[in-house]
C-alpha positions as a Markdown table, in Angstrom:
| # | Residue | x | y | z |
|---|---|---|---|---|
| 1 | Met | -87.3 | 20.2 | -29.0 |
| 2 | Ala | -84.7 | 22.0 | -31.0 |
| 3 | Ser | -83.2 | 25.3 | -30.5 |
| 4 | Arg | -82.9 | 27.6 | -33.3 |
| 5 | Lys | -79.7 | 29.6 | -33.4 |
| 6 | Arg | -80.8 | 33.3 | -34.0 |
| 7 | Ile | -78.3 | 35.4 | -35.9 |
| 8 | Tyr | -78.3 | 39.3 | -34.7 |
| 9 | Asp | -76.7 | 42.0 | -36.9 |
| 10 | Ala | -73.8 | 43.9 | -35.5 |
| 11 | Glu | -75.9 | 47.3 | -35.4 |
| 12 | Phe | -78.2 | 45.4 | -32.8 |
| 13 | Arg | -75.5 | 43.9 | -31.0 |
| 14 | Glu | -73.8 | 47.4 | -30.6 |
| 15 | Gly | -77.0 | 48.6 | -29.6 |
| 16 | Ala | -77.7 | 46.1 | -27.1 |
| 17 | Val | -73.8 | 46.5 | -25.7 |
| 18 | Arg | -74.4 | 50.2 | -25.6 |
| 19 | Ile | -77.6 | 50.3 | -23.6 |
| 20 | Val | -75.7 | 47.9 | -21.2 |
| 21 | Thr | -72.5 | 49.9 | -20.3 |
| 22 | Glu | -74.3 | 53.5 | -20.9 |
| 23 | Thr | -77.3 | 53.0 | -18.6 |
| 24 | Gly | -75.8 | 50.7 | -16.0 |
| 25 | Lys | -78.9 | 48.2 | -16.1 |
| 26 | Pro | -78.2 | 44.6 | -15.0 |
| 27 | Ile | -77.8 | 42.3 | -18.2 |
| 28 | Pro | -80.6 | 40.0 | -17.4 |
| 29 | Glu | -82.9 | 43.2 | -17.1 |
| 30 | Val | -82.0 | 44.4 | -21.0 |
| 31 | Ala | -81.9 | 40.9 | -22.1 |
| 32 | Glu | -85.3 | 40.5 | -21.1 |
| 33 | Asp | -86.4 | 43.9 | -22.6 |
| 34 | Leu | -84.7 | 43.1 | -26.0 |
| 35 | Gly | -86.2 | 39.4 | -26.1 |
| 36 | Ile | -82.7 | 37.6 | -26.3 |
| 37 | His | -81.0 | 35.3 | -23.9 |
| 38 | Pro | -79.1 | 36.8 | -20.8 |
| 39 | Gly | -76.0 | 34.7 | -21.7 |
| 40 | Thr | -75.8 | 36.0 | -25.3 |
| 41 | Leu | -75.8 | 39.4 | -24.2 |
| 42 | His | -73.5 | 39.0 | -21.6 |
| 43 | Ser | -70.8 | 37.2 | -24.1 |
| 44 | Trp | -71.4 | 40.5 | -26.3 |
| 45 | Val | -70.7 | 42.9 | -23.5 |
| 46 | Ser | -67.7 | 40.8 | -22.2 |
| 47 | Arg | -66.3 | 40.9 | -26.0 |
| 48 | Ala | -66.7 | 44.5 | -26.3 |
| 49 | Arg | -65.0 | 45.3 | -23.1 |
| 50 | Arg | -62.1 | 43.0 | -24.3 |
| 51 | Asn | -62.0 | 43.7 | -27.9 |
| 52 | Gly | -63.9 | 47.1 | -28.5 |
| 53 | Ser | -66.7 | 45.5 | -30.4 |
| 54 | Pro | -69.0 | 43.1 | -29.6 |
| 55 | Ser | -68.8 | 41.9 | -33.4 |
| 56 | Ser | -65.4 | 41.1 | -33.5 |
| 57 | Asp | -63.1 | 38.5 | -31.5 |
| 58 | Arg | -60.3 | 40.6 | -32.5 |
| 59 | Pro | -59.1 | 43.6 | -30.6 |
| 60 | Val | -59.8 | 47.0 | -32.3 |
| 61 | Ala | -56.0 | 48.3 | -31.9 |
| 62 | Glu | -53.4 | 45.9 | -31.2 |
| 63 | Pro | -51.4 | 46.8 | -28.2 |
| 64 | Ser | -48.1 | 48.8 | -28.7 |
| 65 | Pro | -45.2 | 46.4 | -28.8 |
| 66 | Gly | -43.0 | 46.1 | -25.8 |
| 67 | Gly | -45.7 | 48.1 | -23.8 |
| 68 | Arg | -44.7 | 51.4 | -25.5 |
| 69 | Leu | -47.1 | 54.0 | -25.9 |
| 70 | Arg | -48.7 | 55.1 | -29.1 |
| 71 | Glu | -48.3 | 58.5 | -30.2 |
| 72 | Ser | -51.9 | 59.7 | -29.3 |
| 73 | Glu | -51.3 | 58.1 | -25.6 |
| 74 | Arg | -48.2 | 60.3 | -25.5 |
| 75 | Ser | -49.7 | 63.5 | -26.3 |
| 76 | Glu | -52.9 | 62.8 | -24.0 |
| 77 | Leu | -50.1 | 62.0 | -21.3 |
| 78 | Glu | -48.1 | 65.2 | -21.9 |
| 79 | Arg | -51.7 | 67.0 | -21.7 |
| 80 | Leu | -52.7 | 65.6 | -18.5 |
| 81 | Arg | -49.5 | 66.2 | -17.0 |
| 82 | Ala | -49.1 | 69.9 | -18.0 |
| 83 | Glu | -53.1 | 70.2 | -16.7 |
| 84 | Ala | -52.3 | 68.8 | -13.4 |
| 85 | Arg | -49.2 | 71.2 | -13.4 |
| 86 | Glu | -51.2 | 74.0 | -13.9 |
| 87 | Lys | -53.7 | 73.0 | -11.4 |
| 88 | Asp | -51.1 | 72.5 | -8.4 |
| 89 | Lys | -49.8 | 75.8 | -9.3 |
| 90 | Arg | -53.1 | 77.4 | -9.0 |
| 91 | Ile | -53.5 | 75.6 | -5.7 |
| 92 | Arg | -50.5 | 76.8 | -4.2 |
| 93 | Glu | -51.4 | 80.4 | -5.3 |
| 94 | Leu | -54.9 | 80.1 | -3.5 |
| 95 | Glu | -53.0 | 78.4 | -0.3 |
| 96 | Met | -50.9 | 81.7 | -0.3 |
| 97 | Glu | -53.6 | 83.8 | -0.7 |
| 98 | Arg | -55.6 | 82.3 | 2.2 |
| 99 | Asp | -52.6 | 82.7 | 4.4 |
| 100 | Val | -52.3 | 86.3 | 3.7 |
| 101 | Cys | -56.2 | 86.6 | 4.4 |
| 102 | Lys | -55.6 | 84.7 | 7.6 |
| 103 | Arg | -53.1 | 87.2 | 8.7 |
| 104 | Phe | -55.0 | 89.6 | 7.9 |
| 105 | Val | -58.0 | 88.8 | 9.7 |
| 106 | Ala | -55.9 | 88.1 | 12.7 |
| 107 | Leu | -53.9 | 91.8 | 12.8 |
| 108 | Trp | -57.5 | 93.5 | 12.3 |
| 109 | Val | -59.3 | 91.7 | 15.2 |
| 110 | Lys | -56.5 | 92.8 | 17.5 |
């Protein structure tokens, strides 16, 4: 019996990969629901994780040369660092307030 190769459009492949990645269902279960071979879906998911698209063998964005950050990555990193500094500052303030409250309670109980 000769097997016939089926061709799926990009929208179907992307939808199938999205089901696997967003729901967390196992690949064999999703493949059975969609009526496709689990190996086919596995290759789409692997390709999507590696390249950003189940339809392409090329990465969506080429990595920066020399391991340098792109401008968008640099701005995101700066934003996250600033956010972390603000959180650390708030934690120190809350710790000081807690210590003051502890001292107050200790003096009030005596």
